[in-house]
KEKOL-556817 format. One line per field, with one value per residue (C-alpha): residue in three letters; x, y, z. Coordinates in nm, 4 decimals. Example, Ala and Ser with C-alpha at 12.3 -4.5 7.8 and 13.67 -1.06 7.14 Angstrom:
aa = c(Ala, Ser)
x = c(1.2300, 1.3670)
y = c(-0.4500, -0.1060)
z = c(0.7800, 0.7140)
//
This chain:
aa = c(Unk, Unk, Unk, Unk, Unk, Unk, Unk, Unk, Unk, Unk, Unk, Unk, Unk, Unk, Unk, Unk, Unk, Unk, Unk, Unk, Unk, Unk, Unk, Unk, Unk, Unk, Unk, Unk, Unk, Unk, Unk, Unk, Unk, Unk, Unk, Unk, Unk, Unk, Unk, Unk, Unk, Unk, Unk, Unk, Unk, Unk, Unk, Unk, Unk, Unk, Unk, Unk, Unk, Unk, Unk, Unk, Unk, Unk, Unk, Unk, Unk, Unk, Unk, Unk, Unk, Unk, Unk, Unk, Unk, Unk, Unk, Unk, Unk, Unk, Unk, Unk, Unk, Unk, Unk, Unk, Unk, Unk, Unk, Unk, Unk, Unk, Unk, Unk, Unk, Unk, Unk, Unk, Unk, Unk, Unk, Unk, Unk, Unk, Unk, Unk, Unk, Unk, Unk, Unk, Unk, Unk, Unk, Unk, Unk, Unk, Unk, Unk, Unk, Unk, Unk, Unk, Unk, Unk, Unk, Unk, Unk, Unk)
x = c(-2.6329, -2.2723, -2.0434, -1.7080, -1.4413, -1.1522, -0.8102, -0.4568, -0.4726, -0.2490, 0.0088, 0.2903, 0.5485, 0.5299, 0.6940, 0.5907, 0.3501, 0.0173, -0.1774, -0.5461, -0.7567, -1.1267, -1.2662, -1.6197, -1.8497, -2.2165, -2.2594, -2.0989, -1.8832, -1.8177, -2.0549, -1.9589, -1.6824, -1.5076, -1.4253, -1.2075, -1.3072, -1.1572, -1.2919, -1.0609, -1.1791, -1.4097, -1.4306, -1.6616, -1.5908, -1.4051, -1.3414, -0.9763, -0.9846, -1.2076, -1.1697, -1.3980, -1.4116, -1.4105, -1.1747, -0.9672, -1.0344, -0.8998, -0.9522, -0.7986, -0.8331, -0.5593, -0.3870, -0.3124, -0.2407, 0.0957, 0.1379, -0.1473, -0.2533, -0.6028, -0.6169, -0.8245, -0.7771, -1.0876, -1.0068, -1.0075, -1.2863, -1.0617, -0.9741, -0.6597, -0.5358, -0.1552, -0.0649, 0.2912, 0.4875, 0.2189, 0.1607, 0.0092, -0.2781, -0.3619, -0.4699, -0.8335, -1.0720, -1.0644, -1.3704, -1.4364, -1.7575, -1.9187, -2.1913, -2.3197, -2.2865, -2.0237, -1.8815, -1.9225, -2.0047, -2.2296, -2.5726, -2.7976, -2.7984, -2.4396, -2.2448, -1.9984, -1.7335, -1.6879, -1.3690, -1.0074, -0.8039, -0.4888, -0.2572, 0.0469, 0.2734, 0.5070)
y = c(-0.1789, -0.1966, -0.5001, -0.5445, -0.7762, -0.8486, -0.9630, -0.9824, -1.2474, -1.5408, -1.7304, -1.5205, -1.5676, -1.3826, -1.0487, -1.0164, -0.7936, -0.8206, -0.5562, -0.6421, -0.4714, -0.4161, -0.3163, -0.1364, -0.1256, -0.0735, 0.2910, 0.6192, 0.5731, 0.9397, 0.9315, 0.6058, 0.4882, 0.1581, -0.0612, -0.3730, -0.6655, -0.9899, -1.3282, -1.5905, -1.9462, -1.9985, -1.6150, -1.3377, -1.1038, -0.7849, -0.4379, -0.3815, -0.0374, 0.2217, 0.5063, 0.7737, 0.7891, 1.1703, 1.2944, 1.0000, 0.9961, 0.6746, 0.4677, 0.1589, -0.1257, -0.0687, -0.3998, -0.3151, 0.0545, 0.1316, -0.1853, -0.1391, 0.1492, 0.1937, 0.3840, 0.4356, 0.5176, 0.7237, 0.7167, 0.3199, 0.2982, 0.0585, 0.0559, -0.1021, -0.2424, -0.2654, -0.4812, -0.4964, -0.7049, -0.9553, -1.2080, -1.5517, -1.3799, -1.1852, -1.5048, -1.4709, -1.4169, -1.0419, -0.8716, -0.5307, -0.3428, -0.0197, 0.2030, 0.5721, 0.5854, 0.5625, 0.3335, 0.1259, -0.2399, -0.1681, -0.1418, -0.4059, -0.2301, -0.1928, -0.4075, -0.6569, -0.8465, -1.2223, -1.2187, -1.3048, -1.5639, -1.4288, -1.6938, -1.5901, -1.8714, -1.8789)
z = c(-1.8695, -1.7968, -1.8650, -1.6651, -1.7712, -1.5564, -1.6652, -1.5454, -1.2566, -1.2429, -1.0285, -0.8709, -0.6025, -0.2892, -0.3217, -0.6923, -0.8765, -1.0796, -1.2511, -1.2793, -1.5494, -1.5505, -1.8982, -1.9003, -2.1961, -2.2591, -2.1280, -2.0794, -1.7775, -1.6599, -1.3623, -1.2166, -0.9537, -0.9784, -0.6857, -0.6379, -0.4277, -0.3378, -0.2032, -0.0711, -0.0240, 0.2750, 0.3534, 0.2738, -0.0121, 0.1162, -0.0325, -0.1568, -0.3328, -0.5308, -0.7369, -0.8723, -1.2548, -1.3045, -1.0380, -0.9564, -0.5763, -0.4305, -0.1188, -0.0074, 0.2510, 0.5053, 0.4472, 0.0847, 0.1266, 0.0165, -0.1851, -0.4369, -0.6595, -0.8131, -1.1223, -1.4333, -1.8078, -1.8914, -2.2852, -2.2578, -2.0078, -1.8160, -1.4559, -1.2954, -0.9839, -0.9502, -0.6656, -0.5413, -0.2631, -0.2991, -0.0016, 0.0135, 0.2080, -0.1023, -0.2722, -0.3711, -0.6746, -0.7294, -0.8647, -1.0084, -0.9373, -1.0841, -0.9655, -0.9615, -0.5865, -0.3377, -0.2512, -0.5468, -0.5192, -0.2158, -0.3768, -0.5382, -0.8899, -0.9024, -1.1684, -1.1331, -1.3298, -1.3297, -1.1265, -1.1917, -0.9829, -0.8121, -0.6346, -0.4468, -0.3673, -0.0599)
//
């Protein structure tokens, strides 16, 4: 069993930055990948970014590419999503997910955090 706890959300003005964290516990995380997703009110949850835990290979949604960086600290078992130049359309609840298969968050036995709210004011 893996437990994921997100933090770092909040209210920020357009153009600002936030760093979201996802702390993983409960199991050795070395063979996992971590993904970030978001869900805006009235919309479906969508993929934002993902990273492989061992090798650090990353992938991003096109609309956040260049503005966001996904990373992980293996010693702390924590993943991060750094978001810069935030826009009002980035407003959503952000979730992290972890799984052994790629892309993470795509399989029924993947693990999910509880979410953290990001609100970007114009």
